[in-house]
C-alpha positions in Angstrom: -45.7 279.7 -112.2 -45.8 276.1 -111.1 -48.4 273.8 -112.5 -51.3 273.0 -110.1 -51.2 269.8 -108.1 -53.5 266.9 -108.9 -56.8 267.5 -107.3 -58.3 265.1 -104.7 -61.7 263.8 -105.2 -64.0 265.2 -102.6 -66.9 263.0 -101.7 -67.9 263.5 -98.0 -67.8 267.3 -98.1 -68.6 268.1 -101.6 -69.5 271.5 -102.9 -73.3 271.8 -103.6 -74.3 270.3 -106.9 -75.1 272.3 -110.0 -78.7 271.5 -109.5 -78.7 273.1 -107.1 -71.9 292.6 -93.9 -72.9 300.0 -89.2 -72.0 302.8 -90.1 -71.7 304.3 -93.5 -69.3 307.1 -94.2 -70.3 310.3 -95.8 -68.3 309.5 -98.8 -70.6 306.7 -99.8 -73.7 308.6 -100.6 -73.1 310.9 -103.6 -71.0 308.9 -106.0 -67.8 309.8 -104.1 -65.7 307.1 -105.6 -65.1 308.9 -108.9 -62.2 310.6 -107.2 -60.6 307.2 -106.5 -59.0 307.4 -109.9 -57.0 310.4 -108.7 -56.4 309.4 -105.1 -55.0 311.9 -102.6 -51.3 312.3 -102.3 -51.2 313.3 -98.6 -49.3 310.8 -96.5 -49.8 311.4 -92.7 -46.5 311.3 -90.9 -47.6 308.7 -88.4 -47.9 306.0 -91.0 -45.0 305.4 -93.3 -44.1 302.7 -95.8 -40.5 301.7 -95.9 -41.1 298.6 -98.1 -39.9 299.0 -101.7 -43.3 298.0 -103.3 -41.8 298.4 -106.7 -40.1 295.0 -106.2 -43.4 293.4 -105.4 -46.3 292.4 -107.6 -50.0 293.2 -107.1 -50.7 289.7 -106.0 -48.7 290.3 -102.8 -50.3 292.0 -99.8 -47.2 294.0 -99.0 -47.4 295.6 -102.4 -50.2 297.8 -101.1 -49.4 298.5 -97.5 -47.6 297.2 -94.4 -50.8 297.2 -92.4 -52.6 294.3 -94.1 -51.5 290.8 -93.4 -51.9 288.0 -95.9 -55.1 286.6 -94.3 -56.7 290.1 -94.2 -55.7 290.7 -97.8 -57.2 287.4 -98.9 -60.4 288.1 -97.0 -60.8 291.5 -98.7 -60.4 289.9 -102.1 -63.0 287.2 -101.3 -65.4 289.9 -100.2 -64.7 291.8 -103.3 -65.9 288.9 -105.4 -69.0 288.6 -103.3 -69.9 292.3 -103.4 -69.3 292.4 -107.2 -71.6 289.4 -107.6 -74.2 291.3 -105.4 -74.1 294.1 -107.9 -74.4 291.8 -110.8 -77.3 289.8 -109.3 -78.9 292.8 -107.7 -82.3 292.0 -109.0 -82.0 288.3 -108.5 -82.0 285.9 -105.5 -78.7 286.0 -103.8 -77.9 283.7 -100.9 -74.8 285.4 -99.6 -73.9 282.9 -96.9 -74.1 279.9 -99.2 -72.2 281.7 -102.0 -69.4 282.8 -99.7 -68.9 279.3 -98.4 -68.9 278.0 -102.0 -66.3 280.6 -103.1 -64.0 279.9 -100.2 -64.2 276.2 -100.7 -63.6 276.3 -104.4 -60.6 278.6 -103.9 -59.2 276.4 -101.2 -59.6 273.1 -103.1 -58.3 274.4 -106.4 -55.5 276.3 -104.9 -56.5 279.3 -107.1 -53.8 282.0 -107.3 -54.4 285.6 -106.2 -54.0 286.7 -109.9 -56.8 284.4 -111.0 -59.1 285.8 -108.4 -58.2 289.3 -109.3 -58.9 288.5 -113.0 -62.3 286.9 -112.1 -63.3 290.0 -110.3 -62.4 292.0 -113.4 -64.5 289.8 -115.5 -67.5 290.3 -113.1 -67.0 294.0 -113.5 -67.1 293.7 -117.2 -70.3 291.8 -117.1 -71.8 294.5 -114.8 -70.8 297.3 -117.2 -72.2 295.3 -120.2 -75.5 294.9 -118.3 -75.3 291.3 -119.5 -78.3 289.1 -118.7 -76.9 286.2 -116.7 -78.7 282.9 -117.1 -76.5 281.0 -114.6 -76.7 281.2 -110.8 -73.9 282.9 -109.0 -72.1 279.7 -108.1 -71.9 278.4 -111.6 -70.8 281.8 -112.9 -68.0 282.1 -110.3 -66.8 278.6 -111.0 -66.8 279.3 -114.8 -64.9 282.6 -114.2 -62.3 280.9 -112.1 -61.8 278.2 -114.8 -61.4 280.9 -117.5 -59.1 283.2 -115.5 -56.9 280.2 -114.5 -56.5 279.3 -118.2 -55.6 282.9 -119.1 -53.2 283.2 -116.2 -51.4 279.9 -116.3 -49.9 277.5 -118.8 -50.9 274.4 -116.9 -54.4 274.0 -115.8 -56.9 271.5 -114.5 -59.0 269.5 -117.0 -62.8 269.7 -116.8 -62.7 266.2 -115.2 -60.4 267.6 -112.5 -62.7 270.5 -111.9 -65.5 268.0 -111.4 -63.4 266.2 -108.8 -62.6 269.5 -107.1 -66.3 270.3 -106.8 -67.2 266.8 -105.8 -69.4 266.2 -108.9 -69.9 263.2 -111.1 -67.6 263.5 -114.1 -69.8 261.8 -116.6 -72.8 264.0 -116.0 -71.2 267.4 -115.4 -68.2 267.8 -117.8 -70.5 268.8 -120.7 -72.2 271.4 -118.4 -68.8 272.9 -117.4 -67.9 273.2 -121.1 -71.2 274.9 -121.8 -70.7 277.3 -118.9 -67.2 278.2 -120.0 -68.2 278.8 -123.7 -71.2 280.9 -122.7 -69.2 283.2 -120.4 -66.5 283.6 -123.0 -69.2 284.8 -125.4 -70.6 287.2 -122.8 -67.0 288.6 -122.4 -66.5 288.8 -126.2 -63.4 286.6 -125.6 -61.7 289.8 -124.4 -59.7 288.5 -121.4 -56.5 290.5 -121.5 -55.5 292.4 -118.5 -51.8 293.1 -118.2 -49.2 295.8 -117.4 -50.3 299.1 -115.8 -53.9 298.3 -116.5 -53.7 295.2 -114.4 -51.9 297.1 -111.6 -54.4 299.9 -111.6 -57.3 297.4 -111.6 -55.8 295.6 -108.6 -55.4 298.9 -106.7 -58.9 299.9 -107.5 -60.2 296.5 -106.6 -58.6 296.7 -103.1 -60.0 300.2 -102.6 -63.4 298.8 -103.5 -63.0 295.9 -101.0 -61.5 298.1 -98.2 -64.5 300.6 -98.5 -66.7 297.9 -96.9 -64.5 297.8 -93.8 -66.0 299.9 -91.0 -62.6 300.5 -89.3 -59.2 299.1 -88.8 -57.1 299.2 -85.6 -53.3 299.2 -85.9 -51.5 298.0 -82.8 -47.7 297.6 -82.3 -47.6 294.0 -83.4 -51.0 293.3 -85.1 -53.9 294.8 -86.9 -57.6 294.2 -86.5 -60.4 294.7 -89.1 -64.1 295.2 -88.4 -66.4 294.8 -91.3 -69.3 297.1 -92.0 -72.6 295.2 -91.8 -74.8 297.9 -93.5 -73.5 298.0 -97.0 -76.6 298.7 -99.2 -75.7 302.3 -99.8 -72.1 301.4 -100.6 -73.3 298.7 -103.1 -75.5 301.3 -104.9 -72.7 303.9 -104.9 -70.1 301.5 -106.3 -72.6 300.2 -108.9 -73.0 303.8 -110.2 -69.2 304.3 -110.2 -68.5 301.1 -112.2 -71.2 302.1 -114.7 -69.5 305.4 -115.3 -65.9 304.2 -115.2 -64.1 304.5 -118.5 -62.0 301.3 -118.7 -59.4 303.0 -120.9 -58.5 305.3 -117.9 -56.9 302.3 -116.2 -54.1 302.6 -118.8 -53.3 306.2 -118.1 -54.3 307.1 -114.6 -52.3 305.9 -111.6 -54.5 304.3 -109.0 -52.7 303.9 -105.7 -54.2 302.0 -102.7 -51.4 303.2 -100.4 -52.4 306.8 -100.9 -56.0 306.0 -100.3 -55.1 304.0 -97.2 -53.0 306.8 -95.7 -55.9 309.3 -96.3 -58.1 307.1 -94.2 -56.0 307.8 -91.1 -58.3 308.8 -88.2 -61.3 308.2 -90.4 -61.4 304.5 -90.5 -57.8 303.6 -89.8 -56.7 304.2 -86.2 -53.3 303.7 -84.6 -53.6 302.3 -81.1 -50.7 302.3 -78.7 -50.6 299.2 -76.5 -50.7 300.1 -72.8 -48.4 298.3 -70.5 -49.9 297.0 -67.3 -48.9 299.1 -64.2 -47.4 297.1 -61.4 -48.0 298.2 -57.8 -44.6 299.0 -56.3 -45.9 300.3 -53.0 -46.8 298.0 -50.0 -50.4 297.7 -49.1 -51.7 300.1 -46.4 -51.6 298.9 -42.8 -55.4 299.2 -42.8 -55.7 296.2 -45.1 -58.1 293.5 -44.0 -55.4 291.0 -44.7 -52.5 292.8 -43.0 -50.5 290.3 -40.9 -49.9 293.0 -38.3 -53.6 293.2 -37.4 -54.1 292.2 -33.7 -55.3 288.7 -33.2 -58.7 288.3 -31.5 -58.5 286.5 -28.1 -61.0 284.0 -27.0 -63.1 285.2 -24.1 -64.4 282.9 -21.5 -68.2 283.0 -21.4 
């Protein structure tokens, strides 16, 4: 993996200082997600996958299915992080709009990799299961997790001073706070950051299932796909919280979680194939009774 490029100091549009999405499906009400660890194997004949996903990695959108483009895949992952934070901060103040803007801006400025974001989501999940009392607000926590996951995932990383530049913060007054945030989160995670092999692949598939569950429906056209997000997600948040609390992490080493199987099973439930209709051209001449027919008699002037 290439080393990150040198960050630019953001001053005019800095990230806020440290001081500072209906219809729910029936499967979201009675802890239905437990069966996601053994997803259905039925593959409807109208949707097929001819891409050899074995040659791709879980950080590539085509690894999961043909029918999600890169932008949609990235959007789902961002919403995964937000909804996981909602679970973690369920009993605390959570400004979703502000936090979403913060996350998107940090990811953009730091050029964070997909793997690092997937790892950060995994660490949020671990904090949820540990029922860890979080003393940082959601923005500080997410920034700290991105710093930690980037260090685990890459050999070359930004310094704390560079992270301050990325955030538009004063280096002298905030480097120590970043160090404190990182060390505290590492203690909360018991320094257990490893996520590799089949465990990583299964987590990435489960994470995308989690993110996709908050989509109300997806329309698949001949040359594009459209996603509509579910705006009423309270029941889904509660259901997934129960699922995560019951999930045995060791199962991710032995059970095959496959998003493509889950996706195919959503056909005609929340995934709909739409055939584009071609406009019909009128091949017949207009009727002679048309108001604009040139053969209509011309009115003559009558002398009064």
